Legacy VTK file of the C-alpha trace (Angstrom):
# vtk DataFile Version 3.0
C-alpha trace
ASCII
DATASET POLYDATA
POINTS 361 float
0.002 -0.008 -0.003
1.516 3.327 -1.057
1.884 6.016 1.580
0.960 9.414 0.103
3.547 11.913 1.316
3.842 15.299 -0.454
7.304 15.641 -2.008
9.541 18.436 -0.798
10.465 19.286 -4.391
14.062 18.277 -3.797
14.388 20.906 -1.096
13.581 23.661 -3.566
10.611 24.868 -1.546
11.495 25.143 2.162
7.958 26.324 3.017
6.505 23.161 1.579
9.087 20.956 3.300
8.248 22.683 6.589
4.519 22.112 6.107
5.103 18.463 5.258
6.889 17.882 8.591
4.185 19.691 10.556
3.477 23.375 11.063
4.613 24.669 14.446
3.398 27.296 16.897
0.250 25.363 17.726
-0.909 23.136 20.545
-1.464 19.537 19.396
-3.022 16.543 21.156
-0.236 13.969 21.264
-1.630 11.067 23.285
-4.811 9.959 25.034
-4.467 10.610 28.746
-4.855 6.920 29.614
-1.726 6.149 27.566
0.541 8.188 29.853
1.005 6.325 33.103
3.824 5.994 35.593
6.333 4.470 33.193
7.876 6.959 30.724
6.716 6.482 27.135
8.375 7.586 23.901
6.414 9.141 21.029
7.197 10.932 17.766
5.205 14.040 16.799
6.076 16.639 14.126
9.181 14.550 13.502
10.398 15.163 17.074
11.052 12.306 19.518
9.502 13.032 22.908
9.291 11.323 26.293
6.133 11.688 28.398
5.583 10.741 32.053
3.430 11.668 35.039
4.781 12.982 38.309
3.546 12.103 41.797
0.699 14.641 41.463
-0.499 13.175 38.142
0.760 16.084 36.008
2.247 15.225 32.622
5.801 16.255 31.685
7.312 16.213 28.198
10.950 16.374 27.143
13.066 15.703 24.092
13.658 11.948 24.280
17.447 12.216 24.565
19.761 11.908 27.523
22.261 14.801 27.400
25.083 12.453 28.434
25.256 9.954 25.553
21.944 10.313 23.733
20.157 7.251 25.091
16.355 7.387 25.068
14.993 8.792 28.312
11.760 6.915 27.577
13.658 3.688 28.392
14.414 4.975 31.883
12.687 5.351 35.247
10.058 7.739 36.512
11.345 9.461 39.674
8.309 11.754 40.041
9.364 15.225 38.997
12.275 13.846 36.976
13.158 10.922 34.727
16.362 8.861 35.085
18.248 7.500 32.083
18.526 3.700 32.011
22.045 3.862 30.566
23.935 5.713 33.338
21.201 6.974 35.683
21.414 10.680 34.700
18.358 12.437 36.155
16.574 15.175 34.162
13.613 17.170 35.505
10.547 18.423 33.645
12.254 21.655 32.612
15.064 19.736 30.869
17.613 20.525 33.600
20.007 17.836 34.797
19.461 17.390 38.534
21.790 14.517 39.311
24.616 12.516 37.722
24.972 9.674 40.242
28.120 8.173 38.696
30.201 11.349 39.177
30.480 13.783 42.054
30.195 17.516 41.233
29.514 16.815 37.545
29.316 20.053 35.486
26.157 18.722 33.839
24.225 19.176 37.062
22.117 22.320 37.132
22.410 22.765 33.364
19.359 22.881 31.099
20.385 20.482 28.365
17.176 19.032 26.953
14.225 20.688 25.232
11.025 20.719 27.267
7.458 21.049 25.983
4.650 22.912 27.770
1.934 20.351 28.496
-1.774 20.513 29.358
-4.413 17.833 29.695
-7.985 18.380 28.527
-10.933 16.227 27.470
-8.979 13.014 27.969
-5.938 13.979 25.870
-2.464 15.390 26.492
-1.714 18.568 24.531
1.823 19.864 23.874
2.991 23.240 22.579
5.306 22.969 19.557
6.888 26.395 19.374
9.803 27.407 17.197
12.704 29.574 18.337
10.645 32.748 17.897
7.600 31.352 19.738
8.932 29.515 22.778
6.197 30.879 25.033
2.925 29.064 24.281
-0.165 30.825 23.014
-3.317 30.437 25.121
-5.006 27.089 24.382
-8.673 27.757 23.670
-10.547 24.553 22.880
-14.038 24.394 21.339
-16.870 24.528 23.849
-17.815 20.918 23.112
-14.581 19.785 24.787
-14.674 22.048 27.842
-18.345 22.910 28.437
-20.160 21.030 31.175
-23.303 20.806 29.054
-21.560 18.520 26.562
-20.662 14.832 26.737
-17.898 13.472 24.530
-15.898 10.389 23.615
-12.344 10.578 22.282
-11.457 8.447 19.289
-7.809 8.344 18.148
-6.429 6.505 15.131
-3.045 6.157 13.429
-3.067 6.790 9.684
-0.264 6.050 7.223
-0.493 9.340 5.356
0.709 12.882 5.744
-1.441 14.945 8.130
-2.339 17.382 5.325
-4.389 14.628 3.650
-6.372 14.215 6.859
-7.121 17.954 6.959
-8.119 17.896 3.281
-10.475 14.987 3.980
-12.399 16.799 6.728
-12.507 20.032 4.694
-14.370 18.106 1.975
-18.009 17.676 3.063
-19.073 16.386 -0.361
-17.312 13.057 0.087
-19.828 12.094 2.783
-22.587 11.557 0.207
-20.397 9.092 -1.713
-17.741 7.406 0.448
-20.096 7.133 3.433
-23.326 6.647 1.467
-24.211 3.441 3.317
-23.657 4.948 6.753
-26.646 5.060 9.101
-26.087 8.827 9.462
-24.979 9.923 5.958
-27.229 7.980 3.620
-29.473 10.942 2.737
-29.105 14.272 0.958
-28.204 15.503 -2.529
-25.185 14.156 -4.357
-24.725 17.535 -6.036
-24.322 20.856 -4.271
-23.021 24.375 -4.567
-20.467 25.202 -1.908
-19.421 28.474 -0.268
-16.849 29.723 2.220
-17.575 32.318 4.879
-15.453 33.726 7.662
-16.038 33.029 11.347
-14.574 34.637 14.454
-11.866 32.007 14.698
-11.444 30.804 11.111
-13.798 29.813 8.326
-16.901 27.783 7.544
-17.237 25.702 4.362
-20.805 24.650 3.660
-23.329 23.399 1.149
-25.758 25.994 -0.144
-29.413 25.107 0.455
-28.850 21.918 2.431
-28.470 21.863 6.212
-28.913 19.166 8.844
-29.283 16.405 6.250
-25.803 14.942 5.741
-22.220 16.076 6.379
-23.262 19.538 5.144
-20.629 21.856 6.617
-17.265 21.968 8.319
-15.683 24.745 10.361
-11.955 25.299 10.821
-10.854 27.159 13.936
-7.499 28.620 14.920
-7.408 29.304 18.671
-3.883 28.428 19.749
-4.580 25.050 18.156
-5.964 24.059 14.772
-9.290 22.232 15.047
-12.165 21.255 12.780
-15.833 21.026 13.723
-18.697 19.322 11.929
-22.136 17.965 12.752
-23.958 14.885 11.533
-27.793 14.991 11.771
-29.214 12.233 13.931
-32.706 10.827 14.065
-34.307 10.574 17.488
-33.963 6.797 17.521
-30.190 7.276 17.814
-30.525 9.000 21.157
-31.145 12.370 22.778
-29.144 15.539 22.251
-29.787 16.706 18.711
-27.075 16.578 16.052
-24.022 14.462 16.591
-20.940 16.704 16.753
-17.325 15.971 15.928
-14.262 17.988 16.897
-11.205 16.842 14.966
-7.434 17.373 15.026
-4.896 16.105 12.493
-1.549 15.616 14.244
1.692 15.148 12.273
3.856 12.222 13.336
6.381 12.410 10.499
6.201 12.999 6.749
4.471 9.669 6.152
2.225 9.231 9.180
-0.258 11.139 11.317
-2.701 10.676 14.140
-6.301 11.787 13.958
-8.186 12.744 17.111
-11.978 12.908 16.853
-14.101 13.802 19.830
-17.686 12.648 19.250
-19.951 15.028 21.157
-23.574 15.687 22.013
-25.178 18.432 24.048
-26.871 16.394 26.766
-27.251 16.633 30.534
-28.768 14.661 33.380
-30.339 11.319 32.582
-30.153 12.032 28.863
-26.365 12.172 29.111
-26.314 8.747 30.764
-28.713 7.385 28.132
-26.628 8.701 25.266
-23.322 7.476 26.712
-24.808 3.992 27.138
-26.273 4.005 23.642
-23.001 5.199 22.132
-20.906 2.518 23.770
-23.359 -0.279 23.022
-24.771 0.630 19.607
-23.054 3.502 17.826
-19.330 3.339 18.466
-18.719 0.435 16.092
-20.703 2.156 13.321
-18.636 5.312 13.712
-15.400 3.347 13.548
-16.612 1.852 10.243
-16.952 5.382 8.800
-13.538 6.422 10.080
-11.958 3.321 8.590
-13.396 4.205 5.178
-11.575 7.549 5.348
-8.353 5.914 6.479
-8.422 3.281 3.749
-8.958 5.796 0.958
-6.253 8.185 2.195
-3.684 5.442 2.723
-4.440 4.139 -0.790
-4.033 7.459 -2.607
-1.832 7.541 -5.704
1.800 8.498 -5.038
2.204 12.269 -4.625
-1.529 12.701 -5.203
-1.520 16.403 -4.355
0.876 17.017 -7.252
-1.573 15.716 -9.835
-4.938 17.121 -8.747
-7.654 18.641 -10.906
-9.710 20.575 -8.378
-13.208 21.992 -8.852
-15.738 24.125 -6.994
-16.319 21.629 -4.175
-12.646 21.965 -3.212
-12.750 25.692 -2.416
-12.711 25.172 1.358
-9.786 22.788 1.130
-7.731 25.166 -1.026
-8.490 28.069 1.319
-7.097 26.112 4.269
-4.036 25.088 2.281
-3.402 28.736 1.439
-3.892 29.773 5.056
-1.387 27.205 6.316
1.150 28.293 3.734
0.700 31.902 4.824
1.274 30.853 8.445
4.451 29.035 7.429
5.712 32.096 5.554
4.972 34.213 8.617
6.943 31.818 10.832
9.934 31.966 8.483
9.844 35.757 8.424
9.703 35.972 12.238
12.579 33.527 12.594
14.667 35.536 10.106
13.959 38.706 12.080
14.910 37.047 15.363
18.166 35.687 13.984
19.057 39.059 12.482
18.406 40.664 15.879
20.588 38.045 17.612
23.391 38.533 15.075
23.256 42.290 15.568
23.376 41.916 19.353
26.333 39.534 19.116
28.156 41.959 16.832
27.563 44.858 19.221
28.771 42.740 22.139
31.924 41.925 20.188
32.582 45.605 19.554
32.098 46.475 23.217
34.572 43.805 24.331
37.077 45.025 21.754
LINES 1 362
361 0 1 2 3 4 5 6 7 8 9 10 11 12 13 14 15 16 17 18 19 20 21 22 23 24 25 26 27 28 29 30 31 32 33 34 35 36 37 38 39 40 41 42 43 44 45 46 47 48 49 50 51 52 53 54 55 56 57 58 59 60 61 62 63 64 65 66 67 68 69 70 71 72 73 74 75 76 77 78 79 80 81 82 83 84 85 86 87 88 89 90 91 92 93 94 95 96 97 98 99 100 101 102 103 104 105 106 107 108 109 110 111 112 113 114 115 116 117 118 119 120 121 122 123 124 125 126 127 128 129 130 131 132 133 134 135 136 137 138 139 140 141 142 143 144 145 146 147 148 149 150 151 152 153 154 155 156 157 158 159 160 161 162 163 164 165 166 167 168 169 170 171 172 173 174 175 176 177 178 179 180 181 182 183 184 185 186 187 188 189 190 191 192 193 194 195 196 197 198 199 200 201 202 203 204 205 206 207 208 209 210 211 212 213 214 215 216 217 218 219 220 221 222 223 224 225 226 227 228 229 230 231 232 233 234 235 236 237 238 239 240 241 242 243 244 245 246 247 248 249 250 251 252 253 254 255 256 257 258 259 260 261 262 263 264 265 266 267 268 269 270 271 272 273 274 275 276 277 278 279 280 281 282 283 284 285 286 287 288 289 290 291 292 293 294 295 296 297 298 299 300 301 302 303 304 305 306 307 308 309 310 311 312 313 314 315 316 317 318 319 320 321 322 323 324 325 326 327 328 329 330 331 332 333 334 335 336 337 338 339 340 341 342 343 344 345 346 347 348 349 350 351 352 353 354 355 356 357 358 359 360
């Protein structure tokens, strides 16, 4: 099975190569909360190898998965609470990336030195989120999640899946409502509605909405992209009353880069229900609906993992693809902005170093 990864054009387009690896300066969900226990675990996200562990208070810490001594994986080591110890020689590194103890040597100069990259971490809605900032954006932006993930009036279930495709294909897939009437035509929730539609894009407070004109609450009729310290997508699938209380079935989605050839997709399935209706819906979801929803998700995965090699290089797009192309353009603009800010920072640093050199002379 071919894995559709956008080519980096032989390095000729650094913006494109950067986007293929994963755009930075966003919060990303990187693991379900249940996956991070007492033992350190190693993951790869945005091409970066990371170790996660919980301290004695249950808070999650995240570091570059590299011991500063010899480069062994910290994820193979021991959890000492607020620090992790390397299995190779016992070097202890705390959650800030600072070496706290080198047990094999007394008064080692490594001790007290910040040697390893750390990642700001937060946990929400059953998932661990990390901030992936570049050199010009080390301080994280505020993480503002959609109300479906933080509001008490909503119930949700987190679904995470690993896909063998670049994350940009996953974003394209969600920004394409029209595929629901074809790929998912036999689904219990997407079997109705027109197979032709006019589409339009309109701005929202946090991003944009891409929607069918003249059809609402019938099929997968619209998708919203939001940019609020993280990059999320929202859609709603109309549900008949026999599928439980709470109105339309909502989905909040994230596409998380792993490397150029793989991604993770996080989909929170949500409904606005409280009291006994919440209990009824949660029971119904677990016992009747969850398997059906996985079937739909697997259809998406199979198609994306089976795409022709370098599919994005040979597209013939039409009117239904306007929302997708708008998001692609937005991400490229963000990447260009990041490059410009990094260039400005490095120029400032070079100027400061030059002035310091003159003063010492």
